[in-house]
PyMOL Python script that loads the backbone (N, CA, C, O; Angstrom):
from pymol import cmd

cmd.read_pdbstr("""\
ATOM      1  N   MET A   1       0.848  -1.177   0.000  1.00  0.00           N
ATOM      2  CA  MET A   1       0.000   0.000   0.000  1.00  0.00           C
ATOM      3  C   MET A   1       0.892   1.238   0.000  1.00  0.00           C
ATOM      4  O   MET A   1       1.951   1.275   0.625  1.00  0.00           O
ATOM      5  N   TYR A   2       0.423   2.238  -0.720  1.00  0.00           N
ATOM      6  CA  TYR A   2       1.079   3.533  -0.750  1.00  0.00           C
ATOM      7  C   TYR A   2       0.040   4.518  -0.242  1.00  0.00           C
ATOM      8  O   TYR A   2      -0.824   4.958  -1.000  1.00  0.00           O
ATOM      9  N   GLY A   3       0.117   4.863   1.027  1.00  0.00           N
ATOM     10  CA  GLY A   3      -0.922   5.664   1.644  1.00  0.00           C
ATOM     11  C   GLY A   3      -2.194   4.847   1.789  1.00  0.00           C
ATOM     12  O   GLY A   3      -2.148   3.625   1.932  1.00  0.00           O
ATOM     13  N   THR A   4      -3.322   5.525   1.752  1.00  0.00           N
ATOM     14  CA  THR A   4      -4.600   4.823   1.895  1.00  0.00           C
ATOM     15  C   THR A   4      -5.312   4.617   0.568  1.00  0.00           C
ATOM     16  O   THR A   4      -6.288   3.869   0.506  1.00  0.00           O
ATOM     17  N   ASP A   5      -4.841   5.268  -0.500  1.00  0.00           N
ATOM     18  CA  ASP A   5      -5.549   5.233  -1.781  1.00  0.00           C
ATOM     19  C   ASP A   5      -4.925   4.325  -2.830  1.00  0.00           C
ATOM     20  O   ASP A   5      -5.619   3.908  -3.758  1.00  0.00           O
ATOM     21  N   PHE A   6      -3.647   4.006  -2.717  1.00  0.00           N
ATOM     22  CA  PHE A   6      -2.955   3.275  -3.782  1.00  0.00           C
ATOM     23  C   PHE A   6      -2.384   1.944  -3.304  1.00  0.00           C
ATOM     24  O   PHE A   6      -1.952   1.801  -2.160  1.00  0.00           O
ATOM     25  N   LEU A   7      -2.398   0.989  -4.206  1.00  0.00           N
ATOM     26  CA  LEU A   7      -1.739  -0.292  -4.004  1.00  0.00           C
ATOM     27  C   LEU A   7      -0.825  -0.499  -5.208  1.00  0.00           C
ATOM     28  O   LEU A   7      -1.283  -0.494  -6.351  1.00  0.00           O
ATOM     29  N   VAL A   8       0.461  -0.680  -4.950  1.00  0.00           N
ATOM     30  CA  VAL A   8       1.458  -0.853  -6.002  1.00  0.00           C
ATOM     31  C   VAL A   8       2.057  -2.245  -5.860  1.00  0.00           C
ATOM     32  O   VAL A   8       2.462  -2.642  -4.767  1.00  0.00           O
ATOM     33  N   ALA A   9       2.116  -2.988  -6.966  1.00  0.00           N
ATOM     34  CA  ALA A   9       2.631  -4.359  -6.949  1.00  0.00           C
ATOM     35  C   ALA A   9       3.819  -4.455  -7.908  1.00  0.00           C
ATOM     36  O   ALA A   9       3.638  -4.775  -9.082  1.00  0.00           O
ATOM     37  N   PRO A  10       5.027  -4.182  -7.421  1.00  0.00           N
ATOM     38  CA  PRO A  10       6.194  -4.176  -8.307  1.00  0.00           C
ATOM     39  C   PRO A  10       6.477  -5.550  -8.909  1.00  0.00           C
ATOM     40  O   PRO A  10       6.189  -6.584  -8.307  1.00  0.00           O
ATOM     41  N   ILE A  11       7.041  -5.534 -10.097  1.00  0.00           N
ATOM     42  CA  ILE A  11       7.454  -6.754 -10.784  1.00  0.00           C
ATOM     43  C   ILE A  11       8.894  -7.044 -10.357  1.00  0.00           C
ATOM     44  O   ILE A  11       9.781  -6.212 -10.547  1.00  0.00           O
ATOM     45  N   LEU A  12       9.120  -8.212  -9.788  1.00  0.00           N
ATOM     46  CA  LEU A  12      10.441  -8.550  -9.287  1.00  0.00           C
ATOM     47  C   LEU A  12      11.144  -9.610 -10.127  1.00  0.00           C
ATOM     48  O   LEU A  12      12.337  -9.855  -9.944  1.00  0.00           O
ATOM     49  N   ASP A  13      10.417 -10.238 -11.043  1.00  0.00           N
ATOM     50  CA  ASP A  13      10.989 -11.296 -11.869  1.00  0.00           C
ATOM     51  C   ASP A  13      11.174 -10.813 -13.299  1.00  0.00           C
ATOM     52  O   ASP A  13      10.218 -10.372 -13.937  1.00  0.00           O
ATOM     53  N   LYS A  14      12.393 -10.894 -13.802  1.00  0.00           N
ATOM     54  CA  LYS A  14      12.718 -10.448 -15.154  1.00  0.00           C
ATOM     55  C   LYS A  14      11.869 -11.190 -16.195  1.00  0.00           C
ATOM     56  O   LYS A  14      11.730 -12.412 -16.142  1.00  0.00           O
ATOM     57  N   GLY A  15      11.307 -10.432 -17.139  1.00  0.00           N
ATOM     58  CA  GLY A  15      10.548 -11.014 -18.238  1.00  0.00           C
ATOM     59  C   GLY A  15       9.121 -11.404 -17.918  1.00  0.00           C
ATOM     60  O   GLY A  15       8.421 -11.924 -18.786  1.00  0.00           O
ATOM     61  N   LYS A  16       8.673 -11.170 -16.711  1.00  0.00           N
ATOM     62  CA  LYS A  16       7.317 -11.548 -16.320  1.00  0.00           C
ATOM     63  C   LYS A  16       6.294 -10.639 -17.013  1.00  0.00           C
ATOM     64  O   LYS A  16       6.507  -9.430 -17.106  1.00  0.00           O
ATOM     65  N   LYS A  17       5.195 -11.207 -17.494  1.00  0.00           N
ATOM     66  CA  LYS A  17       4.164 -10.450 -18.219  1.00  0.00           C
ATOM     67  C   LYS A  17       2.855 -10.333 -17.443  1.00  0.00           C
ATOM     68  O   LYS A  17       1.973  -9.567 -17.832  1.00  0.00           O
ATOM     69  N   THR A  18       2.718 -11.083 -16.352  1.00  0.00           N
ATOM     70  CA  THR A  18       1.533 -10.991 -15.508  1.00  0.00           C
ATOM     71  C   THR A  18       1.974 -10.943 -14.051  1.00  0.00           C
ATOM     72  O   THR A  18       3.104 -11.296 -13.712  1.00  0.00           O
ATOM     73  N   LYS A  19       1.064 -10.502 -13.206  1.00  0.00           N
ATOM     74  CA  LYS A  19       1.368 -10.404 -11.780  1.00  0.00           C
ATOM     75  C   LYS A  19       0.143 -10.822 -10.981  1.00  0.00           C
ATOM     76  O   LYS A  19      -0.973 -10.382 -11.258  1.00  0.00           O
ATOM     77  N   LYS A  20       0.361 -11.667  -9.996  1.00  0.00           N
ATOM     78  CA  LYS A  20      -0.691 -12.052  -9.058  1.00  0.00           C
ATOM     79  C   LYS A  20      -0.661 -11.030  -7.929  1.00  0.00           C
ATOM     80  O   LYS A  20       0.363 -10.852  -7.270  1.00  0.00           O
ATOM     81  N   VAL A  21      -1.795 -10.359  -7.710  1.00  0.00           N
ATOM     82  CA  VAL A  21      -1.862  -9.249  -6.759  1.00  0.00           C
ATOM     83  C   VAL A  21      -2.973  -9.506  -5.747  1.00  0.00           C
ATOM     84  O   VAL A  21      -4.079  -9.904  -6.115  1.00  0.00           O
ATOM     85  N   TYR A  22      -2.677  -9.280  -4.485  1.00  0.00           N
ATOM     86  CA  TYR A  22      -3.705  -9.366  -3.442  1.00  0.00           C
ATOM     87  C   TYR A  22      -4.381  -8.014  -3.310  1.00  0.00           C
ATOM     88  O   TYR A  22      -3.729  -7.008  -3.028  1.00  0.00           O
ATOM     89  N   LEU A  23      -5.699  -7.994  -3.515  1.00  0.00           N
ATOM     90  CA  LEU A  23      -6.472  -6.764  -3.332  1.00  0.00           C
ATOM     91  C   LEU A  23      -7.215  -6.844  -2.006  1.00  0.00           C
ATOM     92  O   LEU A  23      -8.020  -7.754  -1.808  1.00  0.00           O
ATOM     93  N   PRO A  24      -6.962  -5.914  -1.098  1.00  0.00           N
ATOM     94  CA  PRO A  24      -7.727  -5.884   0.149  1.00  0.00           C
ATOM     95  C   PRO A  24      -9.210  -5.641  -0.131  1.00  0.00           C
ATOM     96  O   PRO A  24      -9.591  -5.281  -1.245  1.00  0.00           O
ATOM     97  N   GLU A  25     -10.010  -5.837   0.857  1.00  0.00           N
ATOM     98  CA  GLU A  25     -11.456  -5.653   0.718  1.00  0.00           C
ATOM     99  C   GLU A  25     -11.776  -4.234   0.258  1.00  0.00           C
ATOM    100  O   GLU A  25     -11.200  -3.262   0.747  1.00  0.00           O
ATOM    101  N   GLY A  26     -12.699  -4.136  -0.684  1.00  0.00           N
ATOM    102  CA  GLY A  26     -13.133  -2.832  -1.174  1.00  0.00           C
ATOM    103  C   GLY A  26     -13.287  -2.802  -2.680  1.00  0.00           C
ATOM    104  O   GLY A  26     -13.230  -3.835  -3.347  1.00  0.00           O
ATOM    105  N   LYS A  27     -13.483  -1.599  -3.207  1.00  0.00           N
ATOM    106  CA  LYS A  27     -13.615  -1.385  -4.654  1.00  0.00           C
ATOM    107  C   LYS A  27     -12.327  -0.741  -5.140  1.00  0.00           C
ATOM    108  O   LYS A  27     -11.891   0.283  -4.613  1.00  0.00           O
ATOM    109  N   TRP A  28     -11.720  -1.361  -6.163  1.00  0.00           N
ATOM    110  CA  TRP A  28     -10.433  -0.930  -6.685  1.00  0.00           C
ATOM    111  C   TRP A  28     -10.515  -0.678  -8.180  1.00  0.00           C
ATOM    112  O   TRP A  28     -11.318  -1.298  -8.878  1.00  0.00           O
ATOM    113  N   VAL A  29      -9.684   0.230  -8.667  1.00  0.00           N
ATOM    114  CA  VAL A  29      -9.593   0.534 -10.095  1.00  0.00           C
ATOM    115  C   VAL A  29      -8.155   0.302 -10.534  1.00  0.00           C
ATOM    116  O   VAL A  29      -7.216   0.772  -9.892  1.00  0.00           O
ATOM    117  N   TYR A  30      -7.989  -0.436 -11.649  1.00  0.00           N
ATOM    118  CA  TYR A  30      -6.661  -0.674 -12.216  1.00  0.00           C
ATOM    119  C   TYR A  30      -6.264   0.582 -12.979  1.00  0.00           C
ATOM    120  O   TYR A  30      -6.933   0.974 -13.935  1.00  0.00           O
ATOM    121  N   LEU A  31      -5.183   1.206 -12.556  1.00  0.00           N
ATOM    122  CA  LEU A  31      -4.785   2.512 -13.083  1.00  0.00           C
ATOM    123  C   LEU A  31      -4.670   2.545 -14.597  1.00  0.00           C
ATOM    124  O   LEU A  31      -5.115   3.512 -15.215  1.00  0.00           O
ATOM    125  N   TRP A  32      -4.091   1.529 -15.215  1.00  0.00           N
ATOM    126  CA  TRP A  32      -3.771   1.562 -16.642  1.00  0.00           C
ATOM    127  C   TRP A  32      -4.967   1.329 -17.542  1.00  0.00           C
ATOM    128  O   TRP A  32      -4.980   1.808 -18.675  1.00  0.00           O
ATOM    129  N   THR A  33      -5.971   0.606 -17.071  1.00  0.00           N
ATOM    130  CA  THR A  33      -7.103   0.283 -17.936  1.00  0.00           C
ATOM    131  C   THR A  33      -8.429   0.868 -17.458  1.00  0.00           C
ATOM    132  O   THR A  33      -9.375   0.978 -18.238  1.00  0.00           O
ATOM    133  N   GLY A  34      -8.502   1.237 -16.207  1.00  0.00           N
ATOM    134  CA  GLY A  34      -9.759   1.711 -15.637  1.00  0.00           C
ATOM    135  C   GLY A  34     -10.688   0.576 -15.224  1.00  0.00           C
ATOM    136  O   GLY A  34     -11.806   0.811 -14.765  1.00  0.00           O
ATOM    137  N   GLU A  35     -10.212  -0.663 -15.392  1.00  0.00           N
ATOM    138  CA  GLU A  35     -11.030  -1.820 -15.008  1.00  0.00           C
ATOM    139  C   GLU A  35     -11.273  -1.784 -13.499  1.00  0.00           C
ATOM    140  O   GLU A  35     -10.369  -1.508 -12.712  1.00  0.00           O
ATOM    141  N   GLU A  36     -12.523  -2.072 -13.120  1.00  0.00           N
ATOM    142  CA  GLU A  36     -12.894  -2.027 -11.707  1.00  0.00           C
ATOM    143  C   GLU A  36     -12.994  -3.431 -11.124  1.00  0.00           C
ATOM    144  O   GLU A  36     -13.446  -4.367 -11.784  1.00  0.00           O
ATOM    145  N   PHE A  37     -12.566  -3.553  -9.880  1.00  0.00           N
ATOM    146  CA  PHE A  37     -12.603  -4.818  -9.161  1.00  0.00           C
ATOM    147  C   PHE A  37     -13.275  -4.603  -7.813  1.00  0.00           C
ATOM    148  O   PHE A  37     -12.997  -3.623  -7.122  1.00  0.00           O
ATOM    149  N   ILE A  38     -14.156  -5.516  -7.447  1.00  0.00           N
ATOM    150  CA  ILE A  38     -14.730  -5.526  -6.107  1.00  0.00           C
ATOM    151  C   ILE A  38     -14.109  -6.721  -5.412  1.00  0.00           C
ATOM    152  O   ILE A  38     -14.243  -7.857  -5.867  1.00  0.00           O
ATOM    153  N   SER A  39     -13.425  -6.457  -4.302  1.00  0.00           N
ATOM    154  CA  SER A  39     -12.680  -7.516  -3.636  1.00  0.00           C
ATOM    155  C   SER A  39     -13.153  -7.716  -2.205  1.00  0.00           C
ATOM    156  O   SER A  39     -13.433  -6.766  -1.474  1.00  0.00           O
ATOM    157  N   ASN A  40     -13.230  -8.967  -1.842  1.00  0.00           N
ATOM    158  CA  ASN A  40     -13.468  -9.340  -0.447  1.00  0.00           C
ATOM    159  C   ASN A  40     -12.155  -9.817   0.163  1.00  0.00           C
ATOM    160  O   ASN A  40     -12.145 -10.618   1.098  1.00  0.00           O
ATOM    161  N   GLY A  41     -11.058  -9.318  -0.377  1.00  0.00           N
ATOM    162  CA  GLY A  41      -9.736  -9.752   0.050  1.00  0.00           C
ATOM    163  C   GLY A  41      -9.342 -10.996  -0.715  1.00  0.00           C
ATOM    164  O   GLY A  41      -9.416 -12.104  -0.184  1.00  0.00           O
ATOM    165  N   LYS A  42      -8.922 -10.823  -1.968  1.00  0.00           N
ATOM    166  CA  LYS A  42      -8.574 -11.974  -2.805  1.00  0.00           C
ATOM    167  C   LYS A  42      -7.432 -11.629  -3.751  1.00  0.00           C
ATOM    168  O   LYS A  42      -7.077 -10.465  -3.933  1.00  0.00           O
ATOM    169  N   TYR A  43      -6.867 -12.679  -4.348  1.00  0.00           N
ATOM    170  CA  TYR A  43      -5.817 -12.506  -5.345  1.00  0.00           C
ATOM    171  C   TYR A  43      -6.436 -12.435  -6.736  1.00  0.00           C
ATOM    172  O   TYR A  43      -7.404 -13.133  -7.038  1.00  0.00           O
ATOM    173  N   ILE A  44      -5.864 -11.583  -7.570  1.00  0.00           N
ATOM    174  CA  ILE A  44      -6.247 -11.510  -8.970  1.00  0.00           C
ATOM    175  C   ILE A  44      -4.973 -11.538  -9.805  1.00  0.00           C
ATOM    176  O   ILE A  44      -3.885 -11.289  -9.286  1.00  0.00           O
ATOM    177  N   LYS A  45      -5.099 -11.836 -11.082  1.00  0.00           N
ATOM    178  CA  LYS A  45      -3.949 -11.823 -11.985  1.00  0.00           C
ATOM    179  C   LYS A  45      -4.174 -10.708 -12.993  1.00  0.00           C
ATOM    180  O   LYS A  45      -5.241 -10.622 -13.600  1.00  0.00           O
ATOM    181  N   VAL A  46      -3.169  -9.849 -13.175  1.00  0.00           N
ATOM    182  CA  VAL A  46      -3.280  -8.733 -14.109  1.00  0.00           C
ATOM    183  C   VAL A  46      -2.087  -8.719 -15.056  1.00  0.00           C
ATOM    184  O   VAL A  46      -1.018  -9.248 -14.750  1.00  0.00           O
ATOM    185  N   LYS A  47      -2.298  -8.102 -16.211  1.00  0.00           N
ATOM    186  CA  LYS A  47      -1.241  -7.908 -17.196  1.00  0.00           C
ATOM    187  C   LYS A  47      -0.215  -6.941 -16.608  1.00  0.00           C
ATOM    188  O   LYS A  47      -0.577  -5.972 -15.940  1.00  0.00           O
ATOM    189  N   ALA A  48       1.054  -7.208 -16.858  1.00  0.00           N
ATOM    190  CA  ALA A  48       2.112  -6.379 -16.294  1.00  0.00           C
ATOM    191  C   ALA A  48       3.180  -6.132 -17.342  1.00  0.00           C
ATOM    192  O   ALA A  48       4.255  -6.730 -17.294  1.00  0.00           O
ATOM    193  N   ASP A  49       2.892  -5.264 -18.275  1.00  0.00           N
ATOM    194  CA  ASP A  49       3.841  -4.938 -19.335  1.00  0.00           C
ATOM    195  C   ASP A  49       4.967  -4.055 -18.808  1.00  0.00           C
ATOM    196  O   ASP A  49       4.820  -3.380 -17.788  1.00  0.00           O
ATOM    197  N   LEU A  50       6.081  -4.070 -19.511  1.00  0.00           N
ATOM    198  CA  LEU A  50       7.204  -3.214 -19.172  1.00  0.00           C
ATOM    199  C   LEU A  50       6.727  -1.754 -19.166  1.00  0.00           C
ATOM    200  O   LEU A  50       6.130  -1.293 -20.138  1.00  0.00           O
ATOM    201  N   GLY A  51       6.985  -1.049 -18.099  1.00  0.00           N
ATOM    202  CA  GLY A  51       6.572   0.350 -17.997  1.00  0.00           C
ATOM    203  C   GLY A  51       5.177   0.542 -17.431  1.00  0.00           C
ATOM    204  O   GLY A  51       4.732   1.675 -17.246  1.00  0.00           O
ATOM    205  N   GLU A  52       4.485  -0.552 -17.156  1.00  0.00           N
ATOM    206  CA  GLU A  52       3.146  -0.451 -16.567  1.00  0.00           C
ATOM    207  C   GLU A  52       3.063  -1.352 -15.340  1.00  0.00           C
ATOM    208  O   GLU A  52       2.407  -2.394 -15.361  1.00  0.00           O
ATOM    209  N   ILE A  53       3.728  -0.940 -14.287  1.00  0.00           N
ATOM    210  CA  ILE A  53       3.706  -1.671 -13.026  1.00  0.00           C
ATOM    211  C   ILE A  53       2.254  -1.717 -12.542  1.00  0.00           C
ATOM    212  O   ILE A  53       1.556  -0.706 -12.618  1.00  0.00           O
ATOM    213  N   PRO A  54       1.788  -2.856 -12.051  1.00  0.00           N
ATOM    214  CA  PRO A  54       0.416  -2.917 -11.547  1.00  0.00           C
ATOM    215  C   PRO A  54       0.180  -1.917 -10.407  1.00  0.00           C
ATOM    216  O   PRO A  54       0.789  -1.999  -9.340  1.00  0.00           O
ATOM    217  N   VAL A  55      -0.720  -0.982 -10.676  1.00  0.00           N
ATOM    218  CA  VAL A  55      -1.096   0.030  -9.693  1.00  0.00           C
ATOM    219  C   VAL A  55      -2.610   0.086  -9.648  1.00  0.00           C
ATOM    220  O   VAL A  55      -3.269   0.167 -10.684  1.00  0.00           O
ATOM    221  N   PHE A  56      -3.158   0.042  -8.445  1.00  0.00           N
ATOM    222  CA  PHE A  56      -4.593   0.132  -8.227  1.00  0.00           C
ATOM    223  C   PHE A  56      -4.855   1.302  -7.294  1.00  0.00           C
ATOM    224  O   PHE A  56      -4.005   1.671  -6.484  1.00  0.00           O
ATOM    225  N   TYR A  57      -6.039   1.878  -7.420  1.00  0.00           N
ATOM    226  CA  TYR A  57      -6.444   2.900  -6.456  1.00  0.00           C
ATOM    227  C   TYR A  57      -7.861   2.626  -6.009  1.00  0.00           C
ATOM    228  O   TYR A  57      -8.644   1.989  -6.714  1.00  0.00           O
ATOM    229  N   VAL A  58      -8.177   3.120  -4.820  1.00  0.00           N
ATOM    230  CA  VAL A  58      -9.509   2.943  -4.259  1.00  0.00           C
ATOM    231  C   VAL A  58     -10.497   3.710  -5.129  1.00  0.00           C
ATOM    232  O   VAL A  58     -10.294   4.888  -5.424  1.00  0.00           O
ATOM    233  N   LYS A  59     -11.570   3.031  -5.537  1.00  0.00           N
ATOM    234  CA  LYS A  59     -12.573   3.692  -6.369  1.00  0.00           C
ATOM    235  C   LYS A  59     -13.105   4.925  -5.642  1.00  0.00           C
ATOM    236  O   LYS A  59     -13.450   4.871  -4.461  1.00  0.00           O
ATOM    237  N   GLY A  60     -13.161   6.028  -6.369  1.00  0.00           N
ATOM    238  CA  GLY A  60     -13.631   7.285  -5.801  1.00  0.00           C
ATOM    239  C   GLY A  60     -12.517   8.173  -5.278  1.00  0.00           C
ATOM    240  O   GLY A  60     -12.770   9.304  -4.862  1.00  0.00           O
ATOM    241  N   SER A  61     -11.283   7.674  -5.293  1.00  0.00           N
ATOM    242  CA  SER A  61     -10.147   8.460  -4.822  1.00  0.00           C
ATOM    243  C   SER A  61      -9.882   9.618  -5.784  1.00  0.00           C
ATOM    244  O   SER A  61      -9.686   9.404  -6.980  1.00  0.00           O
ATOM    245  N   LYS A  62      -9.876  10.824  -5.266  1.00  0.00           N
ATOM    246  CA  LYS A  62      -9.576  11.992  -6.096  1.00  0.00           C
ATOM    247  C   LYS A  62      -8.175  11.882  -6.678  1.00  0.00           C
ATOM    248  O   LYS A  62      -7.964  12.195  -7.850  1.00  0.00           O
ATOM    249  N   TYR A  63      -7.218  11.440  -5.873  1.00  0.00           N
ATOM    250  CA  TYR A  63      -5.840  11.313  -6.341  1.00  0.00           C
ATOM    251  C   TYR A  63      -5.723  10.270  -7.444  1.00  0.00           C
ATOM    252  O   TYR A  63      -5.014  10.477  -8.428  1.00  0.00           O
ATOM    253  N   GLY A  64      -6.409   9.164  -7.281  1.00  0.00           N
ATOM    254  CA  GLY A  64      -6.383   8.118  -8.295  1.00  0.00           C
ATOM    255  C   GLY A  64      -7.002   8.578  -9.603  1.00  0.00           C
ATOM    256  O   GLY A  64      -6.441   8.357 -10.676  1.00  0.00           O
ATOM    257  N   GLU A  65      -8.153   9.215  -9.511  1.00  0.00           N
ATOM    258  CA  GLU A  65      -8.831   9.713 -10.720  1.00  0.00           C
ATOM    259  C   GLU A  65      -7.990  10.779 -11.420  1.00  0.00           C
ATOM    260  O   GLU A  65      -7.885  10.783 -12.647  1.00  0.00           O
ATOM    261  N   ASP A  66      -7.389  11.685 -10.639  1.00  0.00           N
ATOM    262  CA  ASP A  66      -6.543  12.727 -11.234  1.00  0.00           C
ATOM    263  C   ASP A  66      -5.327  12.126 -11.926  1.00  0.00           C
ATOM    264  O   ASP A  66      -4.955  12.565 -13.014  1.00  0.00           O
ATOM    265  N   LEU A  67      -4.708  11.130 -11.308  1.00  0.00           N
ATOM    266  CA  LEU A  67      -3.549  10.483 -11.919  1.00  0.00           C
ATOM    267  C   LEU A  67      -3.945   9.761 -13.200  1.00  0.00           C
ATOM    268  O   LEU A  67      -3.228   9.837 -14.197  1.00  0.00           O
ATOM    269  N   ARG A  68      -5.066   9.069 -13.187  1.00  0.00           N
ATOM    270  CA  ARG A  68      -5.534   8.364 -14.383  1.00  0.00           C
ATOM    271  C   ARG A  68      -5.788   9.350 -15.532  1.00  0.00           C
ATOM    272  O   ARG A  68      -5.408   9.083 -16.672  1.00  0.00           O
ATOM    273  N   LYS A  69      -6.424  10.480 -15.235  1.00  0.00           N
ATOM    274  CA  LYS A  69      -6.688  11.496 -16.262  1.00  0.00           C
ATOM    275  C   LYS A  69      -5.383  12.054 -16.813  1.00  0.00           C
ATOM    276  O   LYS A  69      -5.246  12.229 -18.024  1.00  0.00           O
ATOM    277  N   PHE A  70      -4.427  12.333 -15.940  1.00  0.00           N
ATOM    278  CA  PHE A  70      -3.136  12.861 -16.374  1.00  0.00           C
ATOM    279  C   PHE A  70      -2.433  11.858 -17.288  1.00  0.00           C
ATOM    280  O   PHE A  70      -1.937  12.232 -18.351  1.00  0.00           O
ATOM    281  N   LEU A  71      -2.386  10.599 -16.886  1.00  0.00           N
ATOM    282  CA  LEU A  71      -1.705   9.578 -17.698  1.00  0.00           C
ATOM    283  C   LEU A  71      -2.370   9.407 -19.065  1.00  0.00           C
ATOM    284  O   LEU A  71      -1.693   9.111 -20.050  1.00  0.00           O
ATOM    285  N   SER A  72      -3.679   9.590 -19.130  1.00  0.00           N
ATOM    286  CA  SER A  72      -4.373   9.434 -20.419  1.00  0.00           C
ATOM    287  C   SER A  72      -3.984  10.547 -21.391  1.00  0.00           C
ATOM    288  O   SER A  72      -4.105  10.361 -22.602  1.00  0.00           O
ATOM    289  N   THR A  73      -3.523  11.692 -20.900  1.00  0.00           N
ATOM    290  CA  THR A  73      -3.091  12.769 -21.790  1.00  0.00           C
ATOM    291  C   THR A  73      -1.725  12.476 -22.404  1.00  0.00           C
ATOM    292  O   THR A  73      -1.349  13.100 -23.396  1.00  0.00           O
ATOM    293  N   LEU A  74      -0.990  11.547 -21.835  1.00  0.00           N
ATOM    294  CA  LEU A  74       0.355  11.216 -22.323  1.00  0.00           C
ATOM    295  C   LEU A  74       0.369  10.209 -23.451  1.00  0.00           C
ATOM    296  O   LEU A  74       1.384  10.048 -24.129  1.00  0.00           O
ATOM    297  N   LYS A  75      -0.749   9.526 -23.662  1.00  0.00           N
ATOM    298  CA  LYS A  75      -0.784   8.466 -24.687  1.00  0.00           C
ATOM    299  C   LYS A  75      -0.979   9.025 -26.055  1.00  0.00           C
ATOM    300  O   LYS A  75      -1.032   8.273 -27.028  1.00  0.00           O
TER     301      LYS A  75
END
""", "prot")
cmd.dss("prot")
cmd.show_as("cartoon", "prot")
cmd.util.cbc("prot")
cmd.orient("prot")
């Protein structure tokens, strides 16, 4: 966890393309795709491309939404 709004799951294995991530209970948004997850405390598997470390934010987080909007302007 990074503060109360973000969950960051770094890739530690060279060449890995997916990551198994534990999401605590709540509603989460995958930063890179906007996909939403409702978790009761479970593991999920997400795509983990080079340069797109798995990052989730709590749904409704102003910081998360602002970061997602900013990143979309860079594409």
